[in-house]
C-alpha positions as CSV (number, residue, x, y, z in Angstrom):
1,M,0.0,0.0,0.0
2,A,1.1,3.6,-0.6
3,D,2.8,5.7,2.0
4,E,0.5,8.7,1.7
5,P,-3.3,8.9,1.6
6,V,-5.0,10.0,-1.6
7,K,-6.6,13.4,-1.0
8,R,-9.1,15.4,-3.0
9,K,-9.5,19.0,-3.8
10,T,-12.6,19.9,-1.8
11,P,-14.7,23.0,-2.3
12,T,-16.4,23.2,1.1
13,R,-15.3,22.9,4.8
14,R,-17.6,19.9,5.4
15,E,-16.1,18.1,2.4
16,A,-12.6,19.0,3.6
17,I,-13.3,17.3,6.9
18,K,-15.2,14.4,5.4
19,Y,-13.0,13.4,2.5
20,G,-9.8,13.4,4.7
21,G,-11.3,10.2,6.2
22,T,-13.1,8.9,3.2
23,A,-9.8,7.7,1.8
24,L,-9.7,5.3,4.7
25,V,-13.0,3.5,4.0
26,G,-11.5,0.8,1.8
27,G,-8.8,0.1,4.3
28,L,-11.4,-0.3,7.1
29,L,-13.3,-2.8,5.0
30,A,-10.2,-4.7,3.8
31,G,-8.7,-4.9,7.3
32,C,-5.5,-2.9,6.4
33,S,-3.6,-1.7,9.4
34,S,-0.2,-0.8,10.7
35,T,2.5,-2.8,12.3
36,A,2.2,-3.6,16.0
37,S,4.5,-2.3,18.6
38,D,4.9,-2.2,22.4
39,D,3.4,0.3,24.9
40,T,6.2,2.9,24.6
41,T,7.4,2.6,21.0
42,T,5.1,3.0,18.0
43,T,5.5,3.1,14.2
44,D,3.6,5.4,11.9
45,S,2.3,2.9,9.3
46,P,-0.7,4.5,7.6
47,T,-3.7,2.5,6.4
48,E,-4.5,3.4,2.8
49,T,-7.2,2.8,0.1
50,A,-8.0,3.5,-3.5
51,S,-8.7,7.0,-4.9
52,D,-12.1,8.2,-6.0
53,G,-11.5,8.8,-9.7
54,S,-12.6,6.6,-12.5
55,P,-10.1,5.8,-15.3
56,T,-11.6,8.5,-17.5
57,E,-11.2,11.1,-14.8
58,A,-7.8,10.2,-13.5
59,A,-5.8,12.5,-15.8
60,S,-7.9,15.6,-15.1
61,D,-8.0,14.8,-11.3
62,A,-4.2,14.4,-11.0
63,T,-3.4,18.1,-10.7
64,E,-6.2,18.7,-8.2
65,T,-5.1,15.8,-6.0
66,E,-1.6,17.0,-6.0
67,T,-2.7,20.5,-5.0
68,A,-4.8,19.1,-2.2
69,T,-1.9,17.1,-0.9
70,E,0.4,20.1,-0.9
71,S,-2.1,22.3,0.9
72,N,-3.1,19.9,3.5
73,S,-1.5,20.7,6.9
74,Y,-3.5,18.6,9.4
75,S,-2.4,15.0,9.3
76,A,-1.6,12.3,11.9
77,S,-1.4,8.6,12.1
78,I,-2.7,6.3,14.9
79,A,-3.8,2.6,15.0
80,P,-6.2,1.3,14.0
81,M,-7.1,4.0,11.5
82,G,-3.7,4.7,10.0
83,T,-3.3,8.2,8.6
84,V,-6.1,10.7,8.7
85,S,-5.8,14.1,7.0
86,L,-8.0,17.2,7.3
87,E,-7.8,20.5,5.5
88,E,-9.0,22.4,8.5
89,P,-9.0,21.8,12.3
90,P,-12.3,20.2,13.5
91,E,-14.8,22.5,15.0
92,T,-17.1,19.8,16.4
93,V,-15.7,16.7,18.1
94,F,-17.4,13.4,18.9
95,T,-15.9,11.4,21.8
96,R,-16.9,8.3,23.6
97,L,-14.4,8.0,26.5
98,T,-13.1,10.8,28.7
99,H,-9.4,10.4,27.9
100,H,-10.3,11.6,24.4
101,A,-12.6,14.4,25.7
102,D,-9.8,15.6,28.0
103,M,-7.4,15.7,25.1
104,A,-9.7,18.0,23.1
105,F,-10.1,20.1,26.3
106,A,-6.4,20.3,26.7
107,L,-6.0,21.6,23.2
108,G,-8.5,24.4,23.9
109,R,-11.5,22.7,22.3
110,G,-13.5,21.6,25.4
111,D,-16.5,23.5,24.0
112,T,-16.4,21.7,20.7
113,I,-17.3,18.3,22.1
114,T,-20.7,16.9,20.9
115,A,-20.8,13.7,22.8
116,M,-19.1,11.7,25.6
117,H,-19.8,8.9,28.1
118,A,-21.8,10.0,31.2
119,P,-21.4,13.7,30.4
120,D,-23.1,15.1,33.5
121,Y,-21.0,12.9,35.9
122,Y,-17.7,13.7,34.2
123,D,-18.6,17.4,33.9
124,R,-19.0,17.5,37.7
125,L,-15.8,15.4,38.3
126,W,-13.5,17.3,35.8
127,N,-14.7,20.7,37.1
128,Q,-13.3,19.8,40.6
129,F,-9.9,20.0,39.0
130,V,-10.5,22.8,36.5
131,E,-11.4,25.0,39.5
132,R,-7.6,25.2,40.1
133,L,-6.7,26.3,36.6
134,P,-7.0,30.1,36.4
135,G,-9.1,31.4,33.6
136,V,-10.1,28.0,32.3
137,T,-13.7,26.8,32.1
138,L,-15.4,23.5,31.1
139,D,-19.0,22.7,30.4
140,W,-19.9,19.1,29.3
141,E,-23.3,19.0,30.9
142,G,-26.2,17.8,28.8
143,L,-24.2,16.4,25.9
144,Y,-25.2,13.2,24.2
145,S,-24.1,10.2,26.3
146,S,-22.2,8.0,23.8
147,W,-21.4,4.8,25.7
148,Q,-23.7,2.9,23.3
149,P,-23.7,5.3,20.3
150,S,-26.2,4.8,17.4
151,K,-25.4,5.5,13.7
152,E,-28.5,7.6,13.5
153,K,-27.3,9.9,16.3
154,L,-23.8,10.2,14.7
155,Y,-25.5,11.4,11.5
156,E,-27.5,13.9,13.6
157,L,-24.5,15.2,15.5
158,D,-22.6,15.6,12.2
159,S,-19.3,16.0,14.0
160,D,-16.2,17.1,12.2
161,I,-14.1,14.2,13.7
162,H,-15.0,11.1,15.7
163,L,-12.3,11.1,18.4
164,A,-12.9,7.5,19.2
165,D,-11.5,4.0,18.5
166,P,-13.5,2.1,15.9
167,A,-12.1,-1.2,17.2
168,W,-13.8,-0.4,20.5
169,I,-17.0,0.8,18.8
170,T,-17.3,-2.5,17.0
171,K,-17.3,-4.3,20.3
172,Q,-20.7,-2.8,20.9
173,D,-24.0,-4.2,19.6
174,N,-25.1,-3.3,16.1
175,W,-21.7,-2.0,14.9
176,D,-19.3,-3.7,12.5
177,P,-16.4,-2.4,10.2
178,A,-18.9,-1.6,7.4
179,D,-20.8,0.7,9.8
180,I,-17.5,2.4,10.7
181,A,-16.8,2.9,7.0
182,E,-20.2,4.3,6.4
183,I,-19.8,7.0,9.1
184,T,-16.3,7.8,7.8
185,S,-17.8,8.4,4.3
186,G,-21.1,9.9,5.3
187,V,-20.1,12.1,8.2
188,S,-16.3,12.3,9.1
189,P,-13.2,10.3,10.0
190,W,-12.5,8.3,13.1
191,F,-9.3,9.0,15.0
192,G,-8.7,7.4,18.4
193,N,-7.3,4.5,20.4
194,S,-9.0,3.1,23.5
195,L,-7.8,-0.6,23.7
196,S,-4.5,0.7,25.0
197,D,-6.3,1.2,28.3
198,T,-5.4,-2.2,29.6
199,H,-3.8,-3.6,26.4
200,Q,-7.1,-5.2,25.5
201,E,-7.3,-7.7,22.7
202,P,-8.8,-6.0,19.6
203,P,-11.7,-7.6,17.7
204,E,-10.7,-9.9,14.9
205,S,-11.3,-7.3,12.1
206,Y,-8.8,-5.0,13.7
207,A,-6.4,-7.5,15.2
208,E,-3.7,-7.3,12.6
209,G,-1.4,-4.4,13.4
210,Y,-3.3,-3.0,16.3
211,E,-0.9,-0.9,18.4
212,Y,-0.8,0.1,22.0
213,Y,0.2,3.7,23.0
214,T,0.9,5.5,26.2
215,L,-1.5,8.3,27.1
216,W,0.9,11.1,26.0
217,E,1.8,9.3,22.8
218,Q,-1.9,9.4,21.9
219,F,-2.2,13.0,22.9
220,E,0.7,14.0,20.7
221,R,-1.0,12.4,17.7
222,V,-4.3,14.1,18.4
223,A,-2.5,17.4,18.7
224,Q,-0.9,16.8,15.3
225,L,-4.3,16.2,13.7
226,F,-5.7,19.3,15.3
227,G,-2.7,21.5,14.3
228,E,-2.0,22.2,18.0
229,E,1.6,21.0,18.4
230,D,2.5,24.1,20.4
231,R,-0.2,23.5,23.0
232,Y,0.9,19.8,23.2
233,Q,4.6,20.8,23.6
234,A,3.8,23.3,26.4
235,L,1.8,20.6,28.3
236,A,4.3,17.9,27.6
237,T,7.1,20.1,29.1
238,V,5.0,20.3,32.3
239,Y,4.5,16.6,32.2
240,D,8.2,15.9,31.7
241,D,9.2,18.2,34.6
242,L,6.7,16.5,36.8
243,T,7.7,13.0,36.0
244,G,11.3,14.0,36.3
245,T,10.7,15.2,39.9
246,I,8.9,11.9,40.7
247,D,11.7,9.8,39.3
248,E,14.2,11.8,41.3
249,K,12.5,11.5,44.6
250,L,11.0,8.0,44.6
251,P,12.2,6.1,47.7
252,A,13.8,2.6,47.5
253,E,11.4,-0.3,46.7
254,S,11.8,-1.6,50.3
255,E,10.3,1.7,51.6
256,R,7.3,1.7,49.4
257,P,3.8,1.0,50.7
258,S,1.3,-1.6,49.5
259,A,-1.7,-0.2,47.8
260,V,-4.9,-0.9,45.9
261,M,-7.3,1.3,43.9
262,I,-11.0,0.8,44.3
263,A,-14.3,2.0,42.7
264,A,-17.7,1.7,44.3
265,Q,-21.1,3.2,43.9
266,D,-21.5,2.0,47.5
267,L,-19.4,-0.2,49.7
268,E,-21.6,-3.2,49.1
269,E,-19.9,-3.8,45.7
270,I,-16.3,-2.8,45.5
271,Y,-14.2,-3.1,42.4
272,A,-10.5,-3.5,43.0
273,Y,-7.7,-2.4,40.6
274,R,-4.0,-3.0,40.7
275,L,-1.8,0.0,40.3
276,S,0.9,-1.3,37.9
277,D,-1.1,-3.1,35.2
278,P,-0.1,-2.1,31.6
279,G,-2.0,0.6,29.8
280,Y,-2.9,4.2,30.3
281,L,-5.5,3.5,33.0
282,T,-2.6,3.2,35.4
283,S,-0.6,6.1,34.0
284,H,-1.0,8.0,37.3
285,T,-0.1,5.1,39.6
286,R,2.3,2.8,37.7
287,P,5.2,5.4,37.8
288,F,5.3,5.2,41.6
289,G,6.0,1.5,41.9
290,A,3.9,0.9,45.0
291,R,3.6,-2.8,46.0
292,D,0.5,-4.7,44.8
293,A,-1.5,-5.4,48.0
294,F,-3.0,-8.5,46.4
295,E,0.4,-9.8,45.3
296,G,-1.0,-10.7,41.9
297,E,-3.8,-12.9,43.4
298,V,-6.6,-10.6,42.4
299,E,-7.2,-9.3,38.8
300,S,-8.1,-5.7,38.1
301,A,-11.8,-5.0,38.0
302,S,-12.5,-7.9,40.3
303,V,-15.3,-7.5,42.9
304,V,-14.0,-7.8,46.4
305,D,-15.5,-7.6,49.9
306,Y,-14.1,-6.4,53.2
307,E,-12.6,-9.8,54.0
308,V,-10.6,-9.9,50.7
309,L,-9.4,-6.3,51.4
310,L,-8.4,-7.2,54.9
311,E,-6.5,-10.3,53.7
312,A,-4.6,-8.0,51.3
313,D,-4.3,-5.4,54.0
314,P,-3.1,-2.4,51.9
315,D,-1.2,0.4,53.5
316,V,-3.1,2.8,51.1
317,I,-6.5,2.7,49.5
318,L,-7.1,5.0,46.5
319,H,-10.9,5.6,46.0
320,L,-11.7,6.4,42.3
321,G,-14.5,9.0,41.9
322,G,-13.8,10.3,45.4
323,F,-13.8,13.9,44.0
324,E,-17.2,13.6,42.3
325,P,-19.5,15.9,44.3
326,N,-22.2,13.2,44.7
327,T,-19.6,10.9,46.4
328,D,-19.3,11.6,50.1
329,I,-15.7,10.5,50.7
330,A,-15.9,11.4,54.4
331,A,-18.9,9.1,54.7
332,R,-17.1,6.3,52.9
333,R,-14.2,6.6,55.3
334,E,-16.6,6.3,58.2
335,E,-18.2,3.3,56.7
336,F,-14.8,1.6,56.6
337,R,-13.9,2.6,60.1
338,S,-17.2,1.5,61.6
339,D,-17.2,-2.0,60.0
340,P,-15.7,-4.6,62.3
341,V,-13.8,-6.2,59.4
342,A,-12.9,-3.1,57.2
343,G,-11.9,-1.3,60.4
344,E,-9.0,-3.6,60.8
345,I,-7.4,-2.7,57.4
346,T,-4.1,-0.9,57.9
347,A,-5.1,1.9,55.4
348,V,-8.3,2.5,57.3
349,Q,-6.6,2.5,60.7
350,Q,-3.9,4.9,59.6
351,A,-6.4,7.2,57.8
352,R,-4.9,6.6,54.4
353,V,-8.1,6.2,52.3
354,Y,-7.7,8.9,49.7
355,P,-9.9,10.2,46.8
356,Q,-8.9,9.8,43.2
357,G,-10.5,11.1,40.0
358,A,-10.9,8.7,37.1
359,R,-9.0,6.0,35.3
360,Y,-9.9,7.2,31.8
361,Q,-7.9,10.3,32.2
362,G,-6.5,12.6,29.6
363,P,-3.4,14.8,29.9
364,I,-5.0,17.4,32.3
365,L,-6.4,15.0,34.8
366,N,-3.2,13.0,34.5
367,L,-1.2,15.9,35.8
368,F,-3.4,16.4,38.8
369,Q,-3.6,12.7,39.5
370,L,0.2,12.3,39.3
371,E,0.6,15.1,41.9
372,M,-2.1,13.7,44.2
373,T,-0.9,10.1,44.0
374,A,2.7,11.2,44.8
375,K,1.6,13.0,47.9
376,Q,-0.8,10.2,48.9
377,L,1.7,7.4,48.6
378,Y,4.9,9.3,49.6
379,P,4.2,12.3,51.8
380,D,7.7,12.4,53.1
381,Q,9.2,12.8,49.6
382,F,6.5,14.9,47.9
383,G,4.7,16.8,50.7
384,A,1.6,15.8,52.7
385,W,-1.7,15.4,50.9
386,P,-4.3,17.7,52.5
387,T,-7.2,16.0,54.3
388,Y,-10.0,16.1,51.7
389,T,-13.7,15.8,52.5
390,E,-15.5,17.8,49.9
391,G,-15.3,20.5,47.2
392,P,-12.7,21.0,44.4
393,Y,-9.2,19.7,44.3
394,P,-7.6,21.2,47.5
395,E,-5.5,24.3,47.3
396,I,-1.9,23.4,47.8
397,D,0.8,25.9,48.7
398,P,2.7,27.0,45.6
399,E,5.9,25.8,47.1
400,E,4.3,22.3,47.6
401,Q,2.8,22.0,44.1
402,L,4.5,19.5,41.8
403,F,3.4,21.4,38.7
404,D,2.5,25.0,37.8
405,R,-1.2,25.5,37.4
406,K,-0.8,28.7,35.4
407,R,1.5,27.1,32.8
408,V,-1.2,24.5,32.2
409,A,-4.0,27.1,32.1
410,D,-2.0,29.2,29.7
411,A,-1.5,26.2,27.4
412,I,-5.2,25.4,27.3
413,N,-6.0,29.0,26.6
414,G,-3.4,29.3,23.9
415,D,-1.3,31.8,25.7
416,I,2.0,30.1,24.8
C-alpha cells in the first residue's frame, strides 16, 4: 500500500473534513492496518485505500489531487485508522471516552465536544480540577451520552471528527467495520485509540497491526491532527518536569507502601484495581512502583469484599471517583472505620483512604492525579496530601505544588 493517503481537492469545509477520512474506507473494510509495537514505541504505518477517480477522470484529477496534498496541513497517524488528514481543524468533536474528551479540552477545544460517556457525571468530576486552573472553564453538561452510540445519532450530530476508537466501537452491539466505514464516508473520519487502556485484545477485524500507546503518545497524535503542536509541547514540558521530579524523589522499593485502587457506587460492591497493570488507565499510579497489595492474586476490575481487602491489608486505598460531588468521601471513610472487618485494614486505621479522579484520564487529569498520588503514597518525599472531605481539588501551597497550574492554564487557553 502507498505511504501517503489519496486526497481530493474539496470546495467546502464539510467536504474537507469528510474526505480526509473517506480515503480510509476501503482500508477499514479490507482490514488494512499498521505494524504492532509495544506500549512505549510506535511506528507510523498508515492505512490506505484507492482513490475516488474513475479511469476516464484520472488525468484531469491528478493536478487537483496534487494540489490538495500540498495544501493539507493537518495529518496524523494512529492505529487502528492509520493516517487521517484534514484541511481544517475540526470545530465539532465526537468522543466516547473521557481520555479523548480531556485531550480535546487540553487543546483548547473543550467546548467543541458533541458527545461523551456520562457527560453530567464527568462534567462534575472534571470541574473539581478545572477549578484550580486560572481562567479556564469547562462545560460538558447535557451532551449526548455516547457509551452505546447509534449511527443515526452520529449522523444527527454531524461532528467534524470522531475522536474514538473504531475497534472499541465495533465491540458494541449493532456495529461492524462496514458501519464504521459508512460513518467515515457519510459524516467524518475516526481517530482514536482506546484498547491501550489495559492492552485489551482487539476484535478480529482490527487485530492485525493494532498498536498500544501511552497516554501522552496518543495525545501528541491528536494534537498533530488538530494542528495544536504548540499546546501539546507546552503541556508535555510540564509533564516531563513533573515525572522527572517523581523519578528523582522516589524512595527505594523496600520503603514503598502496598496499595490498591477501588471504585464503588456503594461499599456493598467494591471493584478493585492493581496499580501497575499495563495501559494508560494506570498512567497516574504505575510510575510510583507501590507494592501490589494483592500480590498478583486478584485481577483488576474484580469485585472484592471487606474480607478480601483485609487479607490483602493495603497500606493505602485510593478511591476512584472520590472527588465527584455526589460521592461523600468522608462518609465512605466512616463506613470503613465502623465496620468490624474493614476497620482492621491498615489503610483505614492509619487514615490513608484517599480520593482519586478517574482511570480514563486525559493529559490534564493525569497531571493532577500524578501530583495527588505522589503525595498520597509518599508524603515524606513529595509533601503531605491535605485532608479532603468535599469541594474541588484542594488548594496546595505553591511551594508544595508539583506542577505549575498557570502554565497548564496558559497552554489550554493558547497563551504560549
